[in-house]
N, C-alpha and C positions, 0 to 999 in steps of 0.2 A: 504493500500500500504506500509506503514511504517513497519507494522508487517511482511508482506511478504518479504520485503527487509532484515529485521533483521534475518528472518528465513534462507534465502539464505546465508547470511553472516555466520550464525552459522554452516550451513552444510559445507561451504567451509572451515571453521576453523577446523571442525572435520576431514574432509578429508585430511587436511594437517598434521595430527598427524604422528609422526614418528613411525617406527616399534617398537623400544624399549619402547616407551610410551604406545603403545597398549598392549604389553606383560606385562608391569608393571601394567597396570590397571587390566588385567586378574589375575595377581598374587595377587593384593590387594583384588579383589573380592573373589578369592579362599581362601585367608587368613581369610577374614571375615566369609565365610561359614565354614571354619575349626573351628573357635571359636564357631560358632553356633552349630556345630556337637559335640564339647566338652560339651557344655551346655546341649544338648539333651541326651548325654550319661550319664549325671549325674542324669537324671530323669528316674525313673523306667518305666514310661509309654511311654517315648520317646527314651529309650536306643537302641532299635532295629533300629529305624529310624536313630538315630545319627550314629550308626555303619555303616549302609548302606550308609549314606551321605559321611562319611569319606572315605569309600572304593572307592566311585566315584571320590572324590577330588584328590586322588593320581595321577590320569592320567594327568589332566590339570596342577597340580603343578609340576610334573616331566618334562612334555613337556615345560612348560613356563620357568622354571629355565634353562633347557638345551638350549632352543633357545636364551635366554638372554645371557647366557654364551658364546655361539657360536658367537653371534653378536659382543660382546666386543673383543673376540679373533680375529675375522676377521678384526675388526676395528683397533686393535693394529698392526696387520700385514700390513694392508694397509698404516698406518701412517709410519711405518718403511720403506716400499717400496717407499713411496712418498718422504721421506727425502733422501733416497739413490739416487733416480732419480734426485732430485733437486741438490744434491751435484755433480752428474755427468754431468747434463745437464745445469748447470749455464753457462758453457762454451760449446757452440755448434758451431762447425765449419760451417760457411756459408759464401760464398764469397759475398762481398759487390757488389750489382748490378751496381754500378757506374764503376766497372772495368769489361771490356769484355775480352774474350780470347785473343784478339789482343794486349791489353796493359797490360795483367796480368804480363808479365815479364819485360816490359819496364816502367810501371808506367804512371802517368798522363803526360800531355804535358810538355816538357822541354823548358825553355827559352834559347834563343841563346846568350843573353847578360845579364849582371848583373842588377838586379832591386829588389825591395822589394818582388816581386812575387817569387823569388828564395827562400828567407828565409821562405816565407809562405808555399812553397811546400815541403821543406825538413823536415826531422825529427830531433830530438834534437841531436842525435849523429853526423849526418852530419854537423849540425851547429857548434858543437864543433870542428870537423875536419877542417872546413873552418877557424875558428879562429886560430887554431893551425898552419895551413898552412900560414896564414897571418904573424904570428910572425916568422915562419921559413924563410919566404922570407925577413924578416928584418935582418936575420943573427943570430937569437937565435937558440940554441939547445933546443928542446922541448921534454917533456915527459908527456904523457897523461894517465889518469886513464880510461881504457876502460869500466869497469863495476864494480859493487860492491861499497862498502862504499869508498868514495873518501876523507873523512875528510874535506870537504868544499873546496877542490882544484881540479879543472878539468884539469889544465895544469900547469906544472912546466916549468919555463923559465931559461935557463942557458946561460949567455953571454960568447962569446968566449974571451972577455977581462977578464983576471983573477982578475982585480981590481974591476969589477962590481959585485954587490951582486946578489943573486938569487931572482927571482920574481915569482909570482904566478898569475894564471888567474882563475876566476870563470865565468861560462857561464850560461845564462838563455835564453833558446829558448822559449820565451813567445810571443804570438800573440796579445793578447788584453790588459791584465792588466799591469800596469806600475810597475817597480821595485821600492820598497819603501825603506825608511831609515832602516827598519827592516832587509832587506836582506844585506844592506851595513854594518850595525852594526855587524851582524853575521860574515860577511867576514873579518871585521877588527879584530874580536876575533880570527879567524883562523890565520891571519897574525901574530898577537901577540904571539900565541902559538908556531909558528915556528921562532919567532925572525926576521920576515921579515918586512921591513919598506915600501916597494913599492908593490903595487898590481894593477891588472887590472881586471875590471868587464865589461863583454861584454854581451849585450842582443840584441835580434832581436826586442824588444819592445822599451820602453822609460823609463825615470826616473821621479819621482816626484821632485818638486823643493827642498824639504827637503833632498831627497836622493842625489841630485847633490851637495848641500851645504855641506853635511856630507862627501861625497867623496873628495871634494876639500880640506876640512879641515884636512883630515886624510891620504893624500898621495895615494889616490886611483884614478886611471884613469878610468873614467866611460864612456863607449862608447855604444851608442844606435844603432839601426839599420841603421839610416841615416849616423852616424859617420863611421860605418863599410863600408857602400857603398862608402863613399868618400875616404876612405883608399884604397879600391879596385880600384877605378877609377884612383888613382895615380900610380897603377902598370902598367907595360908594357902590351901590348896586349897578349903576350905569357903567362905572369904571371896571367892575368885575366882569360885566357882560362883554365889554369891549376887549378885555384881556382874553376872554374865552373865544371871541371871534378871531383874535390874532392866533391863538393856539390851533384852532381848527380851520385855518385859512387854507384853501386849495387842497391838494392831496397830502394832507398833514401826516398821514401814516407812511408815506413813501420817503425814504431818506434822500437827502440831497447830496450829490457828488461834491466832495470837499475841493476837488480840483477844478471842476467845470461849472459848478453852480446850477446844474440841471437835475431834475428828478431822475433817480435811478430806476431801472426796470427789473422785473422779476426774472431770474435766470435759473436754469437747472444744469448742473454738471452731468454730462453723459457718463462719465467714468464711474460715478457712485450714486447719482440721482439726488445728491444734496441740493437744496435750494438756497439761493443767496441773492443779494442785490448787486447788480453790475451797472456800470456807467453806460448810458445809451450811446456814448461816443466811442465805445470799443471798436477797433483795437487801438485807436489813438490814445484813449485813456483806459487804463487797466484797473481803475479803482474799484474795489469790491467791499461789501459789508455783509456780515452774517444776517440771516433772516430769522426773526423771532418765530418760534413755532407756536401754533395755537394751543391753548390749554384744553 
């Protein structure tokens, strides 16, 4: 029984040989016979047989070399085609099934009053717009960087009082991870490079204890999601409604490309089927963002 099983295993192994391996074995056998024919041609009594054997070997040798060459040519062409398809199809337009035709233009459910759900539903650019509108309601003249390199400043604040200095705001629309002292230290460096002593850091998430201590020690007003909601609650009902309009403006659920300033589109990677946001200007812009999965 053991012998029979080993025999079956050997047959399966032989049958799994690839096409080029079989051709290579034929060429090796042909080469051996070619050497034998050379030996026979050197013997007077075997010269005729050696010449006849060589004339027979020309056919399998030519066919084998030709087939092996064609195999590698087609293999190289297939690899080039696969790489080209991969480059094109890494970004494949597929609409996320959580969006139906009914809400394709309106997006997910909209809250009628302010809560943390609003921050969770909107994209990063709408979050920055809400923060900017909050400061505008306080009487500041604001200037925001819509896209591209912002130099570490999302919003510039100019007071209508000429005696007040300019201030800057950095926004982080984060949902899970807290803002650490690393982000605050980088922001302080930006403030120093502009000669600004006051700064504001706003996040939809929270701060670590070290980050809060660093902000307090360096003239940075750090506001988390709950702080922003408390500020909004202090506004008049009309102002709160206006802020909600700012949050839900346009396709608020679709992220904006940080490089191009245009709304990103839903993509699906063909290699693993994962969904993500990709810039509509691909391949000129290869900016991508992960897509939140529906709960």
